[in-house]
C-alpha positions in Angstrom: 115.1 -14.9 6.1 115.4 -18.5 6.6 111.6 -20.9 5.4 110.0 -22.4 8.7 110.7 -26.3 8.4 108.2 -28.9 7.7 105.4 -26.2 6.6 104.8 -26.5 2.5 105.7 -23.6 0.4 102.4 -21.5 -1.8 104.0 -23.0 -4.9 103.7 -26.6 -3.5 99.9 -25.7 -2.2 99.4 -24.6 -5.5 100.5 -27.8 -7.6 98.8 -29.8 -5.1 95.3 -28.7 -6.0 95.8 -29.2 -9.7 97.4 -33.1 -9.3 98.9 -34.5 -6.2 101.7 -36.4 -8.0 102.6 -33.7 -9.8 105.3 -30.8 -8.2 105.9 -27.9 -9.9 109.2 -27.0 -10.8 109.0 -23.3 -11.7 108.7 -24.3 -15.6 106.1 -22.7 -17.6 103.0 -24.9 -17.2 100.9 -26.0 -20.7 97.4 -25.4 -20.1 96.4 -26.9 -23.1 98.1 -30.1 -22.2 96.7 -30.8 -19.0 93.1 -29.8 -20.5 93.6 -32.7 -22.6 94.4 -35.0 -20.2 92.1 -34.0 -18.1 89.7 -34.4 -20.4 91.0 -37.8 -21.2 91.3 -38.9 -17.8 87.4 -38.1 -17.1 86.0 -39.7 -19.8 84.2 -36.5 -21.0 84.3 -34.0 -23.9 82.2 -31.8 -25.8 80.2 -32.0 -28.5 82.3 -29.6 -30.9 85.2 -31.6 -29.6 86.4 -28.2 -27.8 86.1 -29.7 -24.4 84.7 -26.9 -22.6 81.7 -27.1 -20.3 78.5 -25.7 -21.1 78.1 -21.9 -20.3 75.3 -21.1 -17.1 72.2 -19.3 -18.8 70.4 -16.2 -17.4 67.2 -18.4 -16.6 69.5 -20.6 -14.6 70.9 -17.7 -13.1 67.6 -15.8 -12.3 66.1 -19.6 -10.8 68.9 -19.8 -8.7 68.7 -16.4 -7.2 65.0 -17.1 -6.5 65.6 -19.9 -4.8 68.5 -18.5 -2.5 66.0 -15.7 -1.6 63.4 -18.0 -1.0 65.3 -20.0 1.4 66.4 -17.0 2.7 63.1 -15.8 3.5 61.7 -18.5 4.5 64.0 -18.4 7.2 63.4 -15.0 8.1 59.9 -15.9 8.9 60.5 -18.9 10.7 62.7 -16.9 12.9 59.9 -14.0 13.2 57.5 -16.4 14.4 60.1 -17.9 16.6 60.3 -14.1 18.3 56.7 -13.7 18.3 55.8 -16.6 20.1 58.7 -16.4 22.7 57.8 -11.9 23.3 54.2 -11.5 22.4 51.7 -14.5 22.7 53.4 -15.6 25.6 50.8 -15.0 29.0 53.0 -12.3 30.9 53.3 -10.0 27.6 52.0 -6.7 27.3 49.8 -7.4 24.2 48.3 -10.5 25.9 47.4 -8.7 29.0 45.8 -5.6 27.1 43.9 -7.9 24.5 43.1 -10.6 26.9 39.8 -9.6 28.2 38.5 -7.6 25.0 39.0 -11.0 23.2 37.5 -12.9 25.4 34.3 -11.1 25.4 34.0 -11.1 22.0 34.9 -15.1 22.0 31.9 -15.6 23.9 29.6 -13.4 21.8 30.5 -15.4 18.8 30.4 -18.9 20.4 27.5 -19.6 18.9 29.3 -20.1 15.7 30.9 -23.2 16.6 28.0 -25.2 16.4 27.9 -24.4 12.4 32.0 -26.7 12.7 32.1 -30.0 12.6 32.8 -32.1 16.3 36.1 -32.9 15.1 37.5 -28.9 14.6 39.2 -26.9 16.5 37.5 -23.3 17.0 41.1 -21.9 17.1 42.5 -23.5 14.1 39.5 -23.6 12.0 38.4 -19.6 12.5 41.2 -18.1 11.1 41.4 -20.3 8.0 37.6 -20.0 7.2 38.5 -15.9 7.7 40.9 -15.9 5.4 38.9 -18.0 3.3 36.7 -15.4 3.6 38.5 -12.7 2.3 40.1 -14.5 -0.6 36.4 -15.5 -2.0 35.7 -11.3 -1.5 38.5 -10.8 -3.4 37.9 -13.1 -5.8 34.2 -11.5 -6.5 35.8 -8.1 -6.7 37.8 -8.7 -9.5 36.0 -11.1 -12.3 37.8 -11.9 -15.3 37.6 -10.3 -18.0 35.0 -13.2 -20.3 32.6 -13.1 -17.1 29.6 -10.8 -18.5 28.2 -8.7 -16.0 24.4 -8.7 -15.5 23.0 -6.2 -17.8 21.1 -2.7 -16.0 17.7 -2.4 -17.5 17.8 1.5 -16.6 19.4 4.2 -14.1 17.7 5.9 -11.6 16.1 9.2 -11.9 14.9 11.9 -9.3 11.7 12.8 -9.7 9.8 16.0 -8.4 8.4 16.1 -5.2 4.6 14.5 -5.9 3.2 13.6 -2.3 1.1 14.9 0.1 2.7 15.4 3.6 1.0 15.9 6.8 2.9 16.5 10.2 2.4 14.4 13.2 2.4 15.3 16.7 6.1 14.7 17.1 6.6 17.2 14.2 7.7 15.1 11.5 6.1 15.1 8.3 4.7 12.0 6.4 3.9 11.6 2.6 1.0 9.7 1.7 -1.2 8.7 -1.1 -5.5 8.8 -2.0 -7.0 6.8 -4.3 -10.6 6.2 -4.4 -13.6 7.9 -3.7 -12.9 11.5 -1.0 -12.9 11.4 2.5 -17.0 12.7 2.5 -18.1 10.2 0.3 -16.3 7.0 1.4 -18.0 3.9 3.0 -14.6 2.4 4.2 -11.6 3.6 4.6 -8.1 1.5 4.1 -4.8 1.8 5.2 -1.7 0.0 3.9 1.8 0.0 4.9 4.5 -0.7 1.8 6.8 -3.4 1.5 10.5 -3.4 2.2 11.6 -2.0 -1.4 8.8 -0.1 -2.0 6.8 3.9 -0.9 3.5 4.9 -0.7 3.2 4.5 -4.7 2.6 1.0 -4.5 -0.4 1.0 -2.4 -2.6 -2.1 -4.1 -0.1 -2.0 -7.4 -2.7 -1.8 -10.3 -6.0 -1.2 -8.3 -8.6 0.6 -10.9 -10.4 3.3 -10.0 -13.7 2.3 -10.7 -13.6 -0.8 -8.4 -12.6 1.6 -5.3 -15.8 3.3 -6.3 -17.7 0.6 -6.7 -17.4 -0.3 -3.1 -17.0 3.3 -1.8 -13.3 2.8 -0.7 -10.8 5.5 0.2 -7.3 4.1 -0.2 -4.4 6.0 1.8 -1.1 4.4 1.2 1.9 6.3 2.9 6.0 6.0 3.0 7.4 4.4 6.1 9.9 6.6 8.1 12.8 7.9 5.9 11.3 6.1 2.8 10.2 8.6 0.0 9.0 11.7 0.8 8.3 10.5 4.5 11.2 12.1 7.5 13.1 9.7 8.9 12.5 8.4 12.8 15.0 8.7 15.5 13.8 6.1 18.0 12.2 4.0 15.6 10.6 0.8 16.3 7.5 -1.1 15.8 5.5 0.5 18.6 6.4 3.8 16.7 5.5 3.0 13.4 1.9 1.6 15.0 1.8 5.3 16.4 2.4 6.7 13.0 -0.5 4.5 11.7 -2.9 6.2 13.7 -1.7 9.6 13.6 -1.8 9.7 9.8 -5.5 8.6 10.1 -6.3 11.2 12.1 -4.3 13.2 10.4 -6.3 12.9 7.4 -9.8 12.9 8.9 -10.6 9.3 9.5 -12.7 9.5 12.5 -14.4 6.2 12.2 -12.4 2.6 12.4 -11.0 2.0 9.6 -9.2 -1.8 7.9 -5.5 -2.4 7.2 -3.4 -4.3 4.4 -0.6 -5.9 5.0 1.4 -7.1 2.1 4.5 -9.0 2.4 6.9 -7.5 4.6 4.1 -4.6 5.4 2.4 -7.0 7.6 4.3 -6.4 9.9 3.6 -2.8 10.9 -0.2 -4.2 10.2 0.1 -6.5 13.3 1.5 -3.8 15.1 -1.0 -1.9 14.6 -3.2 -4.4 15.8 -1.5 -5.4 18.9 -1.7 -1.4 20.1 -4.6 0.0 19.0 -6.8 -2.6 18.3 -10.4 -0.3 19.3 -9.1 1.8 15.8 -9.2 -1.3 13.8 -11.8 -2.3 11.9 -10.1 -5.5 9.9 -7.3 -6.6 8.0 -6.1 -8.3 5.4 -2.8 -9.9 5.1 -1.0 -11.0 1.0 1.8 -13.4 1.5 2.0 -12.0 5.2 5.9 -12.4 6.1 6.9 -13.1 9.9 10.2 -13.2 11.8 11.9 -15.8 10.5 13.5 -16.9 13.8 10.3 -16.5 16.0 10.6 -19.2 18.7 7.1 -20.1 18.6 7.5 -21.8 15.4 7.8 -25.2 15.4 11.1 -27.2 13.9 8.9 -28.4 11.1 7.8 -25.0 10.2 11.1 -23.4 10.6 12.6 -25.7 8.1 10.0 -25.1 5.4 10.5 -21.9 5.7 14.5 -21.9 5.4 14.7 -23.9 2.7 12.4 -22.4 0.4 15.5 -19.4 0.5 18.7 -18.9 -1.5 21.7 -18.8 0.4 22.4 -15.2 -0.2 18.8 -14.3 0.9 19.6 -16.7 4.4 22.8 -14.6 4.4 21.4 -11.1 4.4 18.4 -12.8 7.0 21.9 -13.6 9.5 23.6 -10.5 8.7 20.3 -8.3 9.8 20.2 -10.2 13.1 23.8 -10.6 14.1 25.7 -7.8 12.0 23.4 -5.3 11.1 26.5 -2.9 10.8 27.7 -4.7 8.0 24.3 -4.1 5.7 25.0 -0.7 4.1 28.1 -2.4 2.3 25.4 -4.7 0.0 22.6 -1.8 0.1 25.3 0.5 -1.7 26.1 -1.8 -4.3 22.3 -2.8 -5.5 19.2 -0.5 -4.7 21.2 2.3 -3.7 23.5 2.1 -6.2 21.5 4.5 -9.0 21.2 1.6 -11.2 18.0 -0.4 -11.6 19.1 -4.2 -11.8 15.8 -7.2 -11.6 14.4 -7.3 -8.1 14.8 -11.4 -7.6 18.6 -10.4 -8.7 18.9 -7.6 -5.6 16.8 -9.6 -3.5 17.6 -12.6 -3.9 14.4 -14.1 -4.7 13.7 -18.0 -5.7 10.6 -17.2 -7.9 7.8 -19.8 -9.5 6.5 -19.9 -12.7 4.0 -17.2 -12.6 5.9 -14.5 -11.2 8.6 -14.7 -13.3 6.2 -13.8 -16.1 5.0 -10.9 -14.5 8.5 -9.5 -14.0 8.4 -9.7 -17.8 5.3 -7.5 -17.8 5.7 -4.0 -19.0 3.3 -2.6 -17.0 5.0 -4.4 -13.7 8.5 -2.9 -14.9 7.5 0.6 -15.0 6.0 0.5 -11.8 8.6 -1.1 -10.6 11.0 1.6 -11.7 9.5 4.3 -10.2 8.5 2.8 -6.8 12.3 2.2 -6.3 13.0 5.7 -7.6 10.5 7.0 -4.7 11.6 4.7 -2.4 15.5 5.4 -2.2 15.0 9.2 -3.3 16.7 10.0 0.3 20.0 8.0 -0.4 20.0 6.5 3.1 20.8 3.8 4.0 19.9 3.6 7.9 15.6 3.2 7.2 16.8 0.6 4.9 18.7 -1.2 8.0 16.4 -0.6 10.3 13.2 -2.0 8.3 15.7 -5.4 8.5 16.4 -5.2 11.7 13.0 -4.6 12.9 12.0 -7.9 10.5 14.6 -10.4 12.5 14.3 -8.8 16.0 11.8 -9.7 18.8 8.8 -8.0 18.2 7.9 -7.6 22.1 4.4 -9.6 21.5 3.3 -13.2 19.6 0.5 -13.9 17.2 -1.0 -15.7 20.0 -1.9 -13.0 21.5 -4.7 -12.0 18.6 -6.2 -15.9 19.5 -9.9 -15.4 20.8 -9.5 -16.7 24.3 -11.5 -16.4 27.8 -9.9 -14.1 30.4 -11.0 -14.5 34.2 -10.3 -12.5 37.1 -9.4 -14.1 40.5 -8.2 -13.1 43.7 -8.1 -16.2 45.6 -9.3 -19.7 45.6 -13.0 -19.3 46.1 -13.2 -16.7 43.3 -11.3 -19.2 40.9 -14.1 -21.8 42.2 -17.1 -19.7 41.3 -15.4 -18.7 37.8 -15.7 -22.3 37.0 -19.9 -22.2 37.1 -19.7 -18.4 36.4 -19.0 -16.3 33.6 -19.9 -12.7 35.5 -15.8 -12.5 35.9 -14.7 -13.8 32.9 -14.4 -11.6 29.8 -13.3 -12.6 26.4 -9.7 -11.0 25.0 -7.9 -10.7 21.5 -8.2 -9.2 18.2 -11.9 -10.1 18.0 -12.0 -8.9 14.4 -11.8 -10.3 11.3 -8.4 -11.0 9.6 -7.9 -12.6 6.3 -4.7 -14.2 4.5 -4.6 -14.6 1.2 -1.5 -17.4 0.4 -0.7 -18.0 -3.2 0.6 -21.9 -3.0 3.9 -21.3 -5.4 5.3 -18.9 -3.6 8.7 -19.1 -2.6 9.7 -15.3 -1.0 7.1 -16.0 1.7 6.5 -20.0 2.1 3.0 -21.7 2.8 4.3 -22.7 6.0 4.9 -18.9 7.1 0.6 -19.2 6.8 0.0 -22.2 8.1 1.9 -20.8 11.6 -0.2 -18.1 11.4 -3.1 -19.5 11.3 -2.1 -22.5 14.0 -1.6 -19.3 16.1 -4.9 -17.6 15.1 -7.4 -20.2 14.8 -10.0 -17.6 13.8 -7.6 -15.8 10.9 -9.4 -16.5 7.6 -6.8 -18.5 5.2 -7.4 -18.0 1.7 -5.2 -20.3 -0.3 -4.6 -19.8 -3.9 -3.6 -22.7 -6.3 -0.6 -21.6 -8.9 -0.3 -18.1 -7.4 3.2 -16.7 -6.0 4.1 -13.4 -3.9 3.6 -10.7 -6.9 1.3 -12.8 -9.3 -2.1 -12.6 -6.5 -1.4 -8.4 -5.9 0.2 -6.9 -8.8 -2.2 -6.3 -11.8 -5.1 -8.3 -11.1 -8.2 -7.1 -11.5 -10.1 -10.6 -9.9 -7.8 -10.9 -7.3 -8.2 -7.0 -6.0 -12.2 -7.5 -6.6 -12.0 -10.8 -4.7 -9.9 -9.2 -1.4 -12.5 -6.4 -1.4 -15.6 -9.0 -1.1 -14.1 -11.0 1.3 -13.5 -7.9 3.5 -17.0 -5.8 2.3 -19.3 -8.1 1.3 -21.4 -7.0 -1.8 -20.3 -3.5 -3.4 -22.8 -1.0 -2.4 -20.9 2.0 -3.8 -20.0 5.4 -2.1 -22.3 7.2 0.7 -25.1 9.2 -1.4 -24.9 12.0 1.7 -22.6 14.1 2.3 -20.9 13.6 5.2 -21.1 16.7 7.6 -17.3 17.7 8.1 -15.8 19.5 10.8 -16.5 23.0 9.3 -19.8 21.9 8.8 -20.7 21.2 12.2 -18.8 24.5 13.4 -21.0 26.4 11.2 -24.3 25.0 12.6 -23.7 25.0 16.5 -23.1 29.0 15.7 -26.3 29.2 13.6 -27.7 27.7 16.4 -26.2 30.0 18.9 -27.3 33.0 17.0 -30.7 31.8 17.0 -30.7 31.4 20.5 -29.0 34.6 21.4 -32.2 36.1 19.1 -34.7 34.0 21.1 
């Protein structure tokens, strides 16, 4: 077989790779000599004089492998991105056509959040970054470092036997209540008090002495809100139903005359509703550190700023969730007061406290009542009542406090009647809650700031505001005998004791009427 002329053989190509000036003549090649010549020509030699190149370590191999895989993954991600952009997020794609309208609705509802972004930020790019940063923050909070010491837990919550007295309301629900003070037959005044957020009927007026109640002839009735303590939950709970519960409870426990109301902290919300819907049943009201809706539109800008600046960031965030995303509240509640463990009150509720409140929280009497009160409050273990209470606090109440202001209302049916009303009082009447309203406000209260009481005073000029120096949110109401006496003295005047003559009960009246009927028949 003849060789093709002009095409080099494989022996010539191999020789050209070794040295362009050498030709392979078929003789054996001395590799040692070739290596020495190559070393001399390159000018390099090994350290030990052998002239061999350094070997590649395992670390270098792993590093090269990882770099190669990184480059491959990067190229793969770029390819996937291009595919998604060309097939998924285009205007005519199936995904965009299905999600375009729902996404537009959600975007419209959440458009108010764009007000919190800087003017030079595009919401489309900013919010995904904020969302992923939020997820990373939650992950970081979930996995704490080993040297991060948890907040010490005081005690575990216990389940106690039922101890409340329950009465049935007209709608079939049962509500639990507690009575202190004098009996119904000898009570000079009846005082009903709804409890605040993380509380129960056991609080009432914390630490009030029975001797003080007897001295003023007061029958104190405290009850559990629906779903709290031993009271049945309410399916359609709102502020109107809360007012009805108070009136129906008073009738069920035998309060036939007008009674007084006392609202503490967020419990004042239920007091306001009873004053609004059943003013004819109420003799007067007392509010201690009242908390109003922080989103109330009738608040001035200065009042709102002074209110919000007193609170911690977490507390502001909880108010925001209660107003916009209440579905997320159970996540936080199950990790705090519904976790089965008892933690510090200021930690659970994210409260900023003054010096006097901090001292009170260390008091053994306060800690004992606090634990028992929380245990009773969460005994049903449901998040719904707490979510409902938080939502009611920040939602539209359906009325404004200015409606309690005493003002003149004239009935006019024409221009002539209007002109006559200017000179005659016959067709005019006074409206509003024309009964005493007393408010006690601690000057060092950072939970219900002073700005809230100032707002109430502006809306209801007739209300009497008692500003207490150096007092906080808890210090004036918990275990303060002198404070309790001040409240009773402002509401009832000088102590007159309980009634000497026992009131006639319904059974006694029925027996008396039966005797009269018998006497008439005999005659």
